[in-house]
N, C-alpha and C positions, 0 to 999 in steps of 0.2 A: 663490348659486344652485348647485344640484347639477348635476354633469356628467351627460350621458345615459349610461345603462347601456351598457357596451360589449359585454356578452355575455349570451346566454340559456343557462341551464344545462339539462342533460339527466340523467336517471337513469343511474347507472353500472351496466352489466350485462355479465357475462361471457357471451360467445356462442361457439358452435361452428359453423363453416361448412366446406364442402368445396369442392374445386376442380372447376369445371365445364369450363373450357377455359383454354388459355394460348396467346397469340400475340404476335408482335412488332409493335409500333406503328411503330417505326423501329429501325435497328440499335442504337440506344442506349436503347431503352425497351421493356420487356416488360410486357404486360398479363395479369393473372390475374383471371379471372371466377369469383367465389365465390357459393355459394348454400346454402340450408338452411332448415329449419323454424324455427330460432332467429333468423332475420331478421324473422319475424312475431312476434306476441305468443305467449308460450309459458310453460309451468310447469315448474319444476325443484325437486325436493325439497319439493313442496307450496306453493311460493311462485310467484305469477304475476309475469311481467315484461312490460313493454310492447314493442311492435314497435320494431325498429331505426329510429332517426331521425337523419339527419345533414343538416340543411337548409342548412348554411353551406358556401360554396364552399371554405373552407380548414379545414373540420373535420378533426380528427385522431382516429384510432383507434390503440390501442396493441396491436401484435401481440406475442404471448407465445411465445417460443421457448426452447430449452434447449441449453446448451453440450454436455451429455452425451446429448442426444437424448430424455431423459425429460420430455416436455412436461407430462404430468399432474402430476408432482411440482413443477413450476414454477408451476402455476396458482394464482391468488389464491383466497381464500374469498369466495363470493358471500353477501352479507348480504341481508336483505329489501329494504333500500334502500341499496345501496352495495357497496363492495369493500374487503376487508381484505387487504393485501399481507403475507401470512405470510412468514417467512424462507425463502429457497430459494437454495441455494448456486449452482446452475447456471442460474438464470433469466436470460434475455436479453429485453429489451423494445425495440421500435423503433416510433416513431410514423410513421404513413402517412396521407395524405389520400385519401379516396375520390374516384376520378375520376368515377364515376357510381353512382347509387343508383336501382334500378328495383324499387319495391315490388310492382308487378303481377307481374313475372317472379320476384320473390324473389331478386334478384341484387345483388351489390356488386362493382364493378370497382376493382382496385388496380393502379397503374402503378409499376414498379420500374425505376430507372435501372440499366442494365447497365454495371457498372464492375469486376466481377470481385472484389469485396471486400465483406465484411460478412455477418452471419448472415441478414439478411432477403433480400438479393439472392441469396445461396446457396440459400436455401429456394425462392425463385421459380424459379431455374434448374433445380432438381430437381423442381419441382411437376408432378404428373401428375393426371389426372382421378380424383376420389375421395379425394385426400389431404385431411387435415383441417387446419384452422387455427383457433386460439383467439384472441379479441381482446376488448378492453374499450373502451367509449367510443362516441361522443365525449362528453366531459364538458361541452362548451359550444359555442356557435356565435357567431361574430362578428356584431354588429349594426352595419351601416353607417349613417352619417347619412342621414336621409330625403331631404334636398335637396342634390344635388351637381351642379356644372357639368361636372366631369370626374373621372376616376380614373386613376391610374398603377398598373400591375401590373408589378413588377420582380422578377426572380429568375434563378436558374440552372436547370439541367435538372430538379432536384428540385422546383422550383416549377411545372413545366409541368402536372401534374395539376390543381392548384388554379386556375391561370390558364385552362386549357382548360375546366374546369367553370364558372368564372365566365362565360366568353364563351358557353358553351352555354345556361346558365340565366338569365343577365342578372338578378341580384338588384336592379339599379337601372338606370334609363333615362338613362344619361349616356355620352358618348364615353369609350372605354377606350384608353389609350396603353400599349402593352405593350413591355417591354424584357426580353430573355432572353439570357443568356450560355450558349453551348454549346461543348462541347469540339471539335466539328467540324461541318461543314454537314449531315452525315447525321442529326444530332439534331433538325433542324427538323421541325416538325409543321404540318399544316394546322389553322388556327384559325378559329373561327366569327366572323369580323370583320364589322362593320356599317359603313355609311357614317359617316364621322367618326372611326372608329377608326384607330389607327396601330400598326405592329409594327416593332421594331428587333431584329435578330439580331446578336449580337457573338460572334465566335469567340475563346475564351479558355480557359486551363486552369481546371479546377474549383478554386474557392477563390481565384482571382486577385483580390485586393482592389483593386489599382490599376486593372485593366481595368474592374471593375464600377463603381468610383467615377467613372472618366472617362466611362463610358457614361451614367451618371445625370446627371452635370454637363452632358453634351451635349444632354440632352433640353430642349426648349423649356419655358420657364416659362409656364404657362397662367394666364389671367385667371379671376376668379370663384372660387367655392367648390370646392375640390378635396380629394382624398384620395389618399394614397400607401400602397399595400400592397407590402411587399417581403419575400422569403423566399429565403435562400441559405445558404452556409456562414457560420457565426456570426461568425467573425473578419472575413470579407470585408465584412460588413454594417456594421461599426462606423464606418468613415469615411463610409458612405452616411447612416447615422443622424445623424452629427455634421453633415454638410452640410445635410441637410433641416431639422434643428432649429435650427442656428446661423445658416445663411446664408439658407435659404428661410423660416425662422421659422414652420414648420408647427406648430400647436398639437398637444398630445398626442392630442386626440380626432379629429385628421385624419391620423393616422400610425399604421401598424401594421407593425413590423419584427420578423421572427421568424427566429431561427437554426434552419434545418431540419436541419443536420448540423454536425459539428465535425471539422475536419481534424486528425489526429494528426501531430505532428512525427516524422519518421523519425529513429531513433537514429543517432548518429554511428557510423562503422565501428569505431572503437575500443571503443565501448560494446557493439556486437554481438560483437566478438571476446572481450571479457572477461565476457560475460553468464554463462557457465557458472561461471567463477571466483568471480563475485560471490555466487553462491548460498552459498558456503562462508564468506563474510565474516560477522562478527557484525552483527546488526541495529543500525542507528544511529538515534538519535532526532534528527529534523530540528532544525536551529538556528532560533531565532526571529528571527535578524538580518535575513534577507531580508524577512520580513513587516513588521518595524519600519521598514526602509528604504523599502519600497513605501508604507507608510502616510505616512511623512514626505514622500515625493515627491508624493503626492496632496495632502496638506495644504498644501504649499508652492506647488502649481501647476506643478511640474516636468513632469508627464506632459502636461498640457494645453498648456504652453508649447512643448514639443517637437512635439506634434501640430499646433499652429497654425503653427509656423515651422520645418519640418525643415531641417537644415543648420546650426543654431545652434552656435557654439563654446561651450565651457564658460564663457568670460568673458561672452559675450553672454547665455547662459542665466542666469547669476548676476545680471546687471543686470536681466533681464526679470522675474525672480521676487523681486528685492529681497533676495538672500542673498549674503553675502561669497563671493568666489571660493573661498576655502579651505573654506567650508562645502559648496559644490557638489562640491568635490574629495573630500570625505569620502563623499558619496553615490555618485558615479559608478562607482567600481570594483564595488560590489555590484550596482548597477542594471544595469551592463553584463554582469556574470557570470551574472545570472539572466534576461537577455533583455528587461529593461524598456526599455533603450535600447541602441542599437548605434552604433558609431563613436566611443566614448569614447576610444579609443587612437589614433584616426586624425584628426589635426588638419586634414587636407585636406578630408575629406568632411563633417565636422561631425556633430552628433548627430541621430538619428532614432529613432523608436520601434521596438523589437523586438516579437516575438510577444506576450510577456507584457505589454508596455506597451500594445499595441493592445487587449488584453482589458480593461485597466484603464480604457479609454474607456467601457466599458459601465457604466451606472448601477448595475446589480445587482452587478457585480463589485466596484466601488469601495466599495459599502456594506459589504462584508466587511472593509474596511480602515479605513473612516472613520465608519460608521454605528453603530446601536445594537448590532449583533452584535459589532463591534470593541470597543466600550466594555465589553461583558460579558467579552470575552476578556481585556482588560487588567485587569479586576477579579480575574481568577484568579491574579494575582501574590500575592494574599492568601489563596490556597487553604489553605495549611498552617495558619496561625493560625485560619482559620475552622473547619476541621475539628477542630482541637484545642479551641477554646474555644466553638464554636457561633456562630450568626449567619451571615449571608450574606457572601461575599466582596465583593459590591457595597457593602454597608454599611460594611465595614472600609475599603474603598478611598475612599468618598466621604463618609462620615460620616452618611449618611441612607439610607433604603430606596429601592429602585427605584421603588416606587409613589409615594413623595413626589416623586421626581425627575420622573416622567412627568406627574404631576398639575399641575406648575408649568411644564412645557416643551412648548409646542404642537408644535414640530418633532419632539421625541422621541416624543410620543404619536402624531403622524401616521405615524411609522415603524411603530409597533405596529399601527395601523389597516391600513396597506398590507400588512404581513406577514399579517394575518388575511383578506385578500381571497380567498385560496384556500379559506377555510372555506365559502364559499357553495356549493362543489361537493359538500360532504359533508353538507349539512343536509336532504337529502331524507327521511332516516329520522325526523328530528325534525318536519318540517312535515307528514308523513303520519300522525303519531301521533294517535290519537283524542282526546287532551286538547284539541285546538284546536276541537273541535266545540261546546264550551260556553264559548269564550273571547271576551269582548267587548273587553277591554283588556289590553294587554301592556306591561310595563315592561322596558326594555332597559338593560343596563349592560355595560361592558367594550369593548375595542377591536374586538371582533368584532360589535358591534351593527349596523354597516352591512351586514355579510354576512347577519345574521339578518333584517333588514328586507328585503333583496333576495330572500332565499330564500322568505320569506312571500309576497312579491309574485309570484314565479314560480309558487308553489303555489296562487295565488289565495286565500290566507288573508288577510283584510283586517281584523284587529282594530285598534282604535284604539291607536296606539303612544304610549308615553311614554318619556322618557329620564332615567335617574338618573345623571347625571354632573356633575362640577364644571365651572366656567365654561370653562376652557381646553379640556378634552376635548370639551365640547359644541360649541365653535367649530370644532374640527377635524372632528368627525363630520358637521356640517351639509353639508360639501362632498362626502361620500361616500355619504350615505343617499339612496335613491330617493324621490321625491315628498316632500320635506321639509315641504311644506305640510300633509300629513296627519298630522304628528307634533306632539305636545305636548312641548315642550322643557323641561318642568318635571316633577319626580318627583311621584308621587301614588299613591293606592291603585289596584291592578290585579288582574285575575283570575289572572294568572301573571306571574312575572318571569323573564327569561332573562339569565343572566350568561354572556357569550360571551368566553372567554379573559380573564375578569376576575381570575382567581386566579393566572394565569401570571406576573404581575409583583408579586404580593403575598406577604409573609411569612405564615406560619400565623396569627399574631396579627391581621394586617390582613385576612386572608381571613375569620376568625371575625367580626370587626367588620362586614365587608360583609354577611355572611350574616345577622347580627343586624339590620342596618339593613333588609335586604330583608324580614325577618319583620314589620317594622312596616307594610309596604305590601301584602303578599299572603300567602295561605296555601299557595300552590303556587309552587315555583321550579324552574328548570332550569339546571344548570351544564354548559356545553359546554367541555370541556378535553381536551387530549391526555394520555392515560393511559399510553401506551407509545410507543416510537419508531416512526416511519414505516418500514415494512419495505422500501420502495423506495429510501430515502435512503442514499447512500454514507456519510453521517455519523451513522448511527443510534447508534453506540456513544458519541457525544458528547452525546446528548440529555439524559441525566441530569445531566451536568456543567454544561451550559448552564442547566438549571433550578436547580441548586444555586447557581450563581453569582448568579442573579437573586434567589432567595428564601431561600436557606439550607436548602431542602428538595429532595430528589431529585424526579424526575418523579413527580407524584402519581398513584398508581393508584387503582382503585375503593375499596380499603380506606382509603386516606389521605383521599380525598374524603369518605367516609362518616364518618370520625372528626372531620373539621372540621365537618361538618353537625351531628353529635350535640352538639358543644361549643356550638353556637349555637341549639339547640332544634329542629332539623329531624330528620326521619326519611327514610331513602332508600326511596322506593316502588319504583323500578325503574331499570334502566340500559338505554339504547338505544345499540347499537353503530352508529357512523356510518361507520367505515372509516378507513384511514390512521392507525390508532392513536388515533382521537378518539372520545369517548363523550359522550352527553348523560345526565346523572344527574338524574332527576326526584325532587324533594324535596317532602314535605308537612310542615306544621307539626305538631309532636307534640301 
């Protein structure tokens, strides 16, 4: 049975607004009221865009700023249906939650925590009536379960706008139990509480993980069907998430934990003193040893063991994870030097997690060391022979192609499906295309199939869906596709076939075979693939290498996709830009 869709998607539109007023909510919170014609439906460069909509209490819009002050050079390109983040050296973006949206007045309220740091807070401090601000979003709104007996809203000061909006608008009729950590009592706000609600204020330093976890543990455990929403500093939330999942055993669909900000560790005085000198030192390529040791610590259960039982000695840790003491002794020096554990040299206090270790408690963080992405990285040890002799590093490392591996491994294919979940936010340009007006049946293939089905559902496009996957991938997809009862889980003729990220784990030869296979079922096909790096990603330079590791081909651009199509008897009719470096290529049978 498929889980309920957690989010509703929205068109991504770049909007300009201006400041109408600024005032202090508390000594720790500044409110900027924004307005403008582009909050309503508007037309830019001949393309019409819908009115601003942010129906969810924790929706996020992305403010666009610039380190050099040239905001216009930092703006993304507006597509008819989406955003393309073009390279911009000085672009700064920050996510903020609308505190209030007033369509009748044409106003949007944003609350900024006054902490004296950060580009967005600095902009709000200098904001005056008439100043302009550009933003994009929101891309989605959270869907809460329909029936709840209670909800907990947990956060620090940055979560107050979302908590305040929830209490004002009440998206569900259930008692709300609010917990907020504030830096001092002056940050408290009047909240719209009802009978049955509770509120707990805890004074703690921003990002204090111990204080936040202790406060959450002190909350009463409610009976009945509940939901916990939490937002604060990302690292401070890790023990909270762990407690709610492991001890309270809340299922994933009853828990939403979001890092609203990330605390940067202050450099040591020695580092500050030598910063100028360091500029003149030759650049050093980082060693892979810390990555390999962190991977081993996760695989052996070292990080989880120290998290579950702080204060363990090295001997006790070795016994707990089933590794000889000498083996643990090999790991601890590097784990300690990189902040994964602390106390390795202090026998009295025992071991506990350091800042890097706390981050490794996050599921997404650990996937970089133990998941599909990590396996691709390890395959790059065969990069030189692959470049010299052809073929993919993955094939040289494993003896088979990545496609062969994922087709036989449900867990690995499931990782690809989850990686494609973000695709649903980019498919507005595809679902709005006129080709759907004459489509009665659609054949889906690729790990992005679930996102395509969800996007069609959001756009109220309801063709009969079929899935062209092998047995293991079909079993994985069933749990991710909305309304699986409306889907024929066997392949067959269709008006159109959509291959969503189906080529990203296939070699060129395997891609041609897939396209030839699709030609036996339909005369129209659409390929949804990333053709260039995401301009917002800090790892954009690595995109081509990751693609090469998987398939033996660089990131396939439009010309490369067209060449594969021609080899299998297709002609490219047109290309639809979807944003974030992703395109939909429409093919017709030659």
